[in-house]
GUZALUM-871091 format. One record per residue: residue in three letters; x, y, z of N, C-alpha, C, O in turn. Coordinates in nm, 3 decimals, decimal comma, padded with zeros to 5 digits. Layout:
REM residues N
{code ALA; nu X; nv Y; nw Z; cau X; cav Y; caw Z; cu X; cv Y; cw Z; ou X; ov Y; ow Z}
...
REM end
This chain:
REM residues 82
{code MET; nu 09,652; nv -09,082; nw -09,366; cau 09,611; cav -09,037; caw -09,234; cu 09,646; cv -09,142; cw -09,130; ou 09,630; ov -09,262; ow -09,154}
{code GLU; nu 09,693; nv -09,099; nw -09,018; cau 09,729; cav -09,192; caw -08,911; cu 09,605; cv -09,262; cw -08,858; ou 09,496; ov -09,205; ow -08,856}
{code ASP; nu 09,621; nv -09,386; nw -08,814; cau 09,509; cav -09,463; caw -08,761; cu 09,500; cv -09,442; cw -08,611; ou 09,561; ov -09,515; ow -08,534}
{code VAL; nu 09,424; nv -09,341; nw -08,570; cau 09,404; cav -09,311; caw -08,429; cu 09,256; cv -09,309; cw -08,399; ou 09,173; ov -09,300; ow -08,490}
{code ASP; nu 09,221; nv -09,317; nw -08,272; cau 09,083; cav -09,331; caw -08,228; cu 08,988; cv -09,225; cw -08,282; ou 08,876; ov -09,257; ow -08,320}
{code CYS; nu 09,031; nv -09,099; nw -08,288; cau 08,934; cav -08,998; caw -08,328; cu 08,956; cv -08,945; cw -08,470; ou 08,904; ov -08,839; ow -08,503}
{code CYS; nu 09,030; nv -09,016; nw -08,552; cau 09,047; cav -08,969; caw -08,689; cu 08,915; cv -08,973; cw -08,764; ou 08,832; ov -09,061; ow -08,743}
{code ARG; nu 08,899; nv -08,877; nw -08,851; cau 08,777; cav -08,865; caw -08,929; cu 08,812; cv -08,879; cw -09,077; ou 08,924; ov -08,852; ow -09,118}
{code ARG; nu 08,717; nv -08,919; nw -09,153; cau 08,734; cav -08,924; caw -09,297; cu 08,692; cv -08,793; cw -09,361; ou 08,724; ov -08,767; ow -09,478}
{code SER; nu 08,621; nv -08,709; nw -09,285; cau 08,576; cav -08,581; caw -09,340; cu 08,556; cv -08,479; cw -09,229; ou 08,542; ov -08,515; ow -09,112}
{code PHE; nu 08,555; nv -08,354; nw -09,267; cau 08,529; cav -08,246; caw -09,173; cu 08,387; cv -08,260; cw -09,117; ou 08,364; ov -08,233; ow -08,999}
{code ALA; nu 08,291; nv -08,303; nw -09,200; cau 08,152; cav -08,321; caw -09,155; cu 08,145; cv -08,427; cw -09,045; ou 08,071; ov -08,411; ow -08,948}
{code ALA; nu 08,221; nv -08,535; nw -09,059; cau 08,223; cav -08,639; caw -08,955; cu 08,283; cv -08,585; cw -08,826; ou 08,240; ov -08,622; ow -08,717}
{code SER; nu 08,382; nv -08,497; nw -08,839; cau 08,442; cav -08,436; caw -08,720; cu 08,340; cv -08,348; cw -08,648; ou 08,332; ov -08,351; ow -08,525}
{code ILE; nu 08,263; nv -08,271; nw -08,723; cau 08,160; cav -08,187; caw -08,663; cu 08,056; cv -08,272; cw -08,591; ou 08,013; ov -08,238; ow -08,481}
{code LYS; nu 08,015; nv -08,381; nw -08,653; cau 07,917; cav -08,472; caw -08,592; cu 07,969; cv -08,530; cw -08,462; ou 07,896; ov -08,537; ow -08,363}
{code ASP; nu 08,096; nv -08,571; nw -08,460; cau 08,156; cav -08,626; caw -08,339; cu 08,167; cv -08,519; cw -08,230; ou 08,142; ov -08,547; ow -08,113}
{code THR; nu 08,205; nv -08,398; nw -08,268; cau 08,216; cav -08,288; caw -08,171; cu 08,081; cv -08,261; cw -08,107; ou 08,072; ov -08,243; ow -07,986}
{code ALA; nu 07,975; nv -08,256; nw -08,188; cau 07,841; cav -08,233; caw -08,136; cu 07,800; cv -08,345; cw -08,040; ou 07,742; ov -08,318; ow -07,935}
{code ALA; nu 07,830; nv -08,469; nw -08,074; cau 07,797; cav -08,582; caw -07,987; cu 07,871; cv -08,573; cw -07,854; ou 07,814; ov -08,601; ow -07,749}
{code ARG; nu 07,999; nv -08,534; nw -07,858; cau 08,077; cav -08,520; caw -07,734; cu 08,020; cv -08,408; cw -07,646; ou 08,014; ov -08,422; ow -07,524}
{code LEU; nu 07,979; nv -08,298; nw -07,710; cau 07,921; cav -08,188; caw -07,633; cu 07,789; cv -08,227; cw -07,569; ou 07,760; ov -08,187; ow -07,457}
{code LEU; nu 07,708; nv -08,306; nw -07,641; cau 07,581; cav -08,353; caw -07,584; cu 07,607; cv -08,450; cw -07,469; ou 07,535; ov -08,449; ow -07,369}
{code GLN; nu 07,708; nv -08,534; nw -07,483; cau 07,743; cav -08,632; caw -07,380; cu 07,793; cv -08,562; cw -07,253; ou 07,756; ov -08,599; ow -07,142}
{code ASP; nu 07,877; nv -08,461; nw -07,272; cau 07,934; cav -08,390; caw -07,157; cu 07,971; cv -08,249; cw -07,201; ou 08,075; ov -08,230; ow -07,265}
{code PRO; nu 07,888; nv -08,150; nw -07,168; cau 07,917; cav -08,013; caw -07,210; cu 08,017; cv -07,939; cw -07,121; ou 08,031; ov -07,817; ow -07,132}
{code SER; nu 08,086; nv -08,011; nw -07,033; cau 08,181; cav -07,948; caw -06,942; cu 08,293; cv -07,877; cw -07,019; ou 08,342; ov -07,925; ow -07,121}
{code VAL; nu 08,330; nv -07,761; nw -06,966; cau 08,437; cav -07,682; caw -07,025; cu 08,562; cv -07,696; cw -06,937; ou 08,554; ov -07,692; ow -06,815}
{code ALA; nu 08,674; nv -07,712; nw -07,003; cau 08,801; cav -07,719; caw -06,930; cu 08,834; cv -07,582; cw -06,871; ou 08,788; ov -07,481; ow -06,922}
{code PRO; nu 08,913; nv -07,578; nw -06,764; cau 08,955; cav -07,450; caw -06,708; cu 09,037; cv -07,368; cw -06,810; ou 09,103; ov -07,425; ow -06,897}
{code ARG; nu 09,030; nv -07,238; nw -06,798; cau 09,098; cav -07,147; caw -06,891; cu 09,247; cv -07,183; cw -06,906; ou 09,298; ov -07,181; ow -07,018}
{code ALA; nu 09,316; nv -07,214; nw -06,799; cau 09,458; cav -07,247; caw -06,807; cu 09,481; cv -07,373; cw -06,891; ou 09,579; ov -07,381; ow -06,965}
{code VAL; nu 09,392; nv -07,470; nw -06,881; cau 09,403; cav -07,594; caw -06,959; cu 09,378; cv -07,562; cw -07,106; ou 09,451; ov -07,612; ow -07,193}
{code ILE; nu 09,278; nv -07,482; nw -07,135; cau 09,247; cav -07,443; caw -07,274; cu 09,367; cv -07,373; cw -07,337; ou 09,406; ov -07,404; ow -07,449}
{code THR; nu 09,424; nv -07,279; nw -07,264; cau 09,540; cav -07,204; caw -07,314; cu 09,658; cv -07,298; cw -07,341; ou 09,723; ov -07,288; ow -07,445}
{code GLU; nu 09,685; nv -07,388; nw -07,247; cau 09,796; cav -07,482; caw -07,264; cu 09,772; cv -07,573; cw -07,385; ou 09,864; ov -07,598; ow -07,463}
{code ARG; nu 09,650; nv -07,621; nw -07,401; cau 09,617; cav -07,707; caw -07,515; cu 09,639; cv -07,632; cw -07,647; ou 09,703; ov -07,684; ow -07,738}
{code MET; nu 09,585; nv -07,509; nw -07,657; cau 09,600; cav -07,433; caw -07,781; cu 09,745; cv -07,402; cw -07,810; ou 09,788; ov -07,408; ow -07,925}
{code ASN; nu 09,822; nv -07,370; nw -07,708; cau 09,965; cav -07,344; caw -07,729; cu 10,035; cv -07,469; cw -07,781; ou 10,122; ov -07,460; ow -07,868}
{code THR; nu 09,998; nv -07,584; nw -07,728; cau 10,054; cav -07,711; caw -07,775; cu 10,017; cv -07,734; cw -07,921; ou 10,102; ov -07,774; ow -08,001}
{code CYS; nu 09,892; nv -07,709; nw -07,955; cau 09,847; cav -07,729; caw -08,093; cu 09,917; cv -07,633; cw -08,189; ou 09,955; ov -07,672; ow -08,299}
{code ARG; nu 09,932; nv -07,509; nw -08,148; cau 09,992; cav -07,409; caw -08,237; cu 10,135; cv -07,443; cw -08,279; ou 10,178; ov -07,405; ow -08,387}
{code ILE; nu 10,208; nv -07,514; nw -08,194; cau 10,346; cav -07,550; caw -08,231; cu 10,356; cv -07,689; cw -08,294; ou 10,465; ov -07,733; ow -08,330}
{code CYS; nu 10,244; nv -07,757; nw -08,306; cau 10,241; cav -07,891; caw -08,365; cu 10,245; cv -07,881; cw -08,518; ou 10,183; ov -07,792; ow -08,577}
{code ASP; nu 10,317; nv -07,973; nw -08,583; cau 10,325; cav -07,971; caw -08,729; cu 10,194; cv -08,017; cw -08,795; ou 10,180; ov -08,006; ow -08,917}
{code LYS; nu 10,100; nv -08,067; nw -08,718; cau 09,970; cav -08,110; caw -08,771; cu 09,867; cv -07,996; cw -08,767; ou 09,755; ov -08,013; ow -08,815}
{code PHE; nu 09,904; nv -07,882; nw -08,709; cau 09,814; cav -07,767; caw -08,694; cu 09,816; cv -07,681; cw -08,820; ou 09,922; ov -07,639; ow -08,866}
{code ASN; nu 09,698; nv -07,656; nw -08,874; cau 09,686; cav -07,566; caw -08,989; cu 09,651; cv -07,428; cw -08,934; ou 09,538; ov -07,406; ow -08,890}
{code ALA; nu 09,745; nv -07,338; nw -08,936; cau 09,726; cav -07,205; caw -08,877; cu 09,621; cv -07,122; cw -08,950; ou 09,555; ov -07,038; ow -08,889}
{code THR; nu 09,603; nv -07,146; nw -09,078; cau 09,504; cav -07,070; caw -09,155; cu 09,361; cv -07,106; cw -09,115; ou 09,278; ov -07,019; ow -09,093}
{code THR; nu 09,334; nv -07,236; nw -09,104; cau 09,199; cav -07,283; caw -09,072; cu 09,180; cv -07,311; cw -08,924; ou 09,067; ov -07,319; ow -08,876}
{code GLN; nu 09,290; nv -07,326; nw -08,850; cau 09,292; cav -07,366; caw -08,710; cu 09,231; cv -07,504; cw -08,690; ou 09,168; ov -07,533; ow -08,588}
{code ILE; nu 09,253; nv -07,589; nw -08,790; cau 09,204; cav -07,726; caw -08,788; cu 09,323; cv -07,822; cw -08,780; ou 09,426; ov -07,799; ow -08,844}
{code CYS; nu 09,307; nv -07,927; nw -08,702; cau 09,409; cav -08,031; caw -08,691; cu 09,405; cv -08,118; cw -08,817; ou 09,299; ov -08,163; ow -08,859}
{code ASP; nu 09,522; nv -08,141; nw -08,877; cau 09,530; cav -08,224; caw -08,997; cu 09,508; cv -08,373; cw -08,968; ou 09,487; ov -08,451; ow -09,061}
{code VAL; nu 09,512; nv -08,413; nw -08,841; cau 09,491; cav -08,554; caw -08,806; cu 09,343; cv -08,583; cw -08,781; ou 09,286; ov -08,670; ow -08,845}
{code CYS; nu 09,281; nv -08,509; nw -08,689; cau 09,142; cav -08,539; caw -08,652; cu 09,041; cv -08,449; cw -08,722; ou 08,920; ov -08,473; ow -08,716}
{code LEU; nu 09,089; nv -08,345; nw -08,790; cau 09,005; cav -08,250; caw -08,863; cu 08,913; cv -08,168; cw -08,773; ou 08,811; ov -08,117; ow -08,818}
{code CYS; nu 08,950; nv -08,156; nw -08,647; cau 08,871; cav -08,077; caw -08,552; cu 08,912; cv -07,930; cw -08,557; ou 09,028; ov -07,897; ow -08,582}
{code PHE; nu 08,814; nv -07,842; nw -08,531; cau 08,838; cav -07,699; caw -08,517; cu 08,890; cv -07,678; cw -08,376; ou 08,814; ov -07,688; ow -08,279}
{code LEU; nu 09,018; nv -07,651; nw -08,363; cau 09,085; cav -07,654; caw -08,234; cu 09,043; cv -07,547; cw -08,134; ou 09,045; ov -07,575; ow -08,015}
{code PRO; nu 09,005; nv -07,426; nw -08,176; cau 08,956; cav -07,331; caw -08,076; cu 08,831; cv -07,382; cw -08,002; ou 08,804; ov -07,339; ow -07,890}
{code LEU; nu 08,756; nv -07,472; nw -08,064; cau 08,642; cav -07,534; caw -07,995; cu 08,686; cv -07,660; cw -07,920; ou 08,657; ov -07,675; ow -07,802}
{code LYS; nu 08,756; nv -07,749; nw -07,988; cau 08,795; cav -07,877; caw -07,927; cu 08,875; cv -07,857; cw -07,799; ou 08,854; ov -07,930; ow -07,701}
{code THR; nu 08,965; nv -07,760; nw -07,797; cau 09,049; cav -07,740; caw -07,679; cu 08,971; cv -07,691; cw -07,557; ou 09,021; ov -07,699; ow -07,445}
{code THR; nu 08,849; nv -07,643; nw -07,577; cau 08,766; cav -07,599; caw -07,464; cu 08,690; cv -07,714; cw -07,400; ou 08,645; ov -07,703; ow -07,286}
{code MET; nu 08,674; nv -07,823; nw -07,471; cau 08,593; cav -07,935; caw -07,426; cu 08,670; cv -08,020; cw -07,325; ou 08,777; ov -08,071; ow -07,356}
{code ALA; nu 08,614; nv -08,036; nw -07,205; cau 08,682; cav -08,113; caw -07,101; cu 08,704; cv -08,258; cw -07,144; ou 08,806; ov -08,317; ow -07,109}
{code ASN; nu 08,610; nv -08,316; nw -07,219; cau 08,619; cav -08,458; caw -07,256; cu 08,691; cv -08,483; cw -07,388; ou 08,683; ov -08,593; ow -07,442}
{code ALA; nu 08,762; nv -08,384; nw -07,439; cau 08,838; cav -08,401; caw -07,564; cu 08,983; cv -08,436; cw -07,533; ou 09,034; ov -08,408; ow -07,425}
{code ALA; nu 09,048; nv -08,498; nw -07,631; cau 09,189; cav -08,533; caw -07,619; cu 09,255; cv -08,522; cw -07,756; ou 09,188; ov -08,536; ow -07,859}
{code CYS; nu 09,382; nv -08,499; nw -07,757; cau 09,459; cav -08,493; caw -07,881; cu 09,470; cv -08,636; cw -07,937; ou 09,501; ov -08,728; ow -07,863}
{code PRO; nu 09,445; nv -08,654; nw -08,067; cau 09,451; cav -08,789; caw -08,124; cu 09,591; cv -08,848; cw -08,130; ou 09,606; ov -08,969; ow -08,147}
{code ILE; nu 09,693; nv -08,765; nw -08,115; cau 09,830; cav -08,818; caw -08,116; cu 09,896; cv -08,803; cw -07,980; ou 10,019; ov -08,812; ow -07,968}
{code GLY; nu 09,813; nv -08,781; nw -07,875; cau 09,859; cav -08,787; caw -07,737; cu 09,932; cv -08,665; cw -07,683; ou 10,001; ov -08,675; ow -07,582}
{code LYS; nu 09,919; nv -08,551; nw -07,748; cau 09,990; cav -08,433; caw -07,698; cu 09,919; cv -08,367; cw -07,580; ou 09,981; ov -08,293; ow -07,505}
{code TRP; nu 09,790; nv -08,393; nw -07,563; cau 09,715; cav -08,352; caw -07,444; cu 09,597; cv -08,447; cw -07,426; ou 09,549; ov -08,507; ow -07,522}
{code VAL; nu 09,552; nv -08,459; nw -07,300; cau 09,449; cav -08,559; caw -07,265; cu 09,323; cv -08,492; cw -07,214; ou 09,317; ov -08,371; ow -07,194}
{code GLU; nu 09,220; nv -08,576; nw -07,192; cau 09,095; cav -08,527; caw -07,134; cu 09,122; cv -08,462; cw -06,998; ou 09,211; ov -08,504; ow -06,925}
{code PHE; nu 09,044; nv -08,360; nw -06,967; cau 09,055; cav -08,296; caw -06,835; cu 08,963; cv -08,368; cw -06,740; ou 08,842; ov -08,378; ow -06,763}
{code LYS; nu 09,018; nv -08,419; nw -06,633; cau 08,941; cav -08,488; caw -06,528; cu 08,944; cv -08,400; cw -06,404; ou 09,050; ov -08,355; ow -06,362}
{code LYS; nu 08,828; nv -08,377; nw -06,347; cau 08,820; cav -08,294; caw -06,224; cu 08,876; cv -08,369; cw -06,107; ou 08,878; ov -08,316; ow -05,996}
REM end
């Protein structure tokens, strides 16, 4: 696994981090940003189309891409700042 800031050792750790980020800032990105993020993820070789989970950070991408304070662990998209 690549050594990046949000890499997890398990899916459970990813869920825990996602919950913490949502509690810290429950802001939702605009629909256009969410769509662009998901489209970027869908064409990425790290995207598992069956589970819709990123093979790098182990996040469930239909949820992660909605979070304003989330970012791609390999830099394909960044946090949404108002």
